[in-house]
Phi, psi and omega in degrees: 000136180270111181255106182244135178232124182262002173279079189292345178268002175288140178308320190268358187277131178228097181047053175072008174249134175289129184245015175288152180295328185205156179237132174239120174262116189287172179296347178259020178064031182246135180291108183284348183277342181304131176229115182289133177246100182297340182286339181273149181276152174283117180262139170244094183295337182278341183299321183236028183307320185269354179264321183207123180293148175295148175273130179249135173286157181301148181295147179264146174282131183299336181294336178271007187215130178262120184249113178250144180229143178237017186247173180276054184266149177302329182269003178275114180238099182060035179087004176245141179277126181249016177286166177286339181191161175228137177234130179255133187282164181239358192287313186258167182295319180277146179284080182283143173278109183278357174274001181295134172228119181298141176293000000 
């Protein structure tokens, strides 16, 4: 499973890959695992997208990560996410799961 996080100020973000032990998507489609780290710089990967591609950390194996979901998502199967990948956005203040598809 591809776990991508665009919240570069998150404590668990390593070059757009989540390093948390587990992820919980709340009923409001927000990553509850997100923890802001003010020591990390805010990166804008779109600013120089056509000049230099962003660096991504290697993909994590989903067996090393528990992904729980409490929303009415198509990929929520008894509280576990069965999607091929998850992406957390960077556009808004809150870390929304953009892989969400309403049932």
